[in-house]
N, C-alpha and C positions, 0 to 999 in steps of 0.2 A: 498480437494474436494472429496467427495463421489462419489464413482462408478454410473454412469448413471444420475448424478445430474449436473443441469447448475447453482446450487446456490453456491456461492464463500464466505467463511470466511476466511478473510485474514487479516495479519498484515504487514506493510511495513515500512521498515527505509529508513529515507531520509538523506542527509547531505547537509551541505555548510559549508564554511571555519570556522565558528565559533562553530559547533557542528552537534549533530545528534538529531533525534526526531522520535517518532513512532506514526503513525497514523492507525485506523482501518475502515474498509468499508465492506458492503456486496459483491460488484462487483468489477470488475477491474475499469470501466469508473468512479466509484464512487471514487475509492483511486485515480485516475489520476487528478480528479476535485477537491480533497482536498490537493494536493500538492502546498504548497505556492510558489509566485513567488521566483524566486532565488534560488530555493531548486532543487536538482536531487533526482530521486528514485534510491535507491540503491539495496535492495532487496524486495522479496515479500513471505511471509511465509503463506501458507494455515494452518488453524487450524481448 
């Protein structure tokens, strides 16, 4: 996240018992909305 900015570019890692997957979104609420049912958010990396 850039200093003084409210824009977030992030990549998240999610997992469930059979593997992991990455998703991308512009905001944290958008990331959370894209987590499939049964998956757990593990990390969020700002790029």
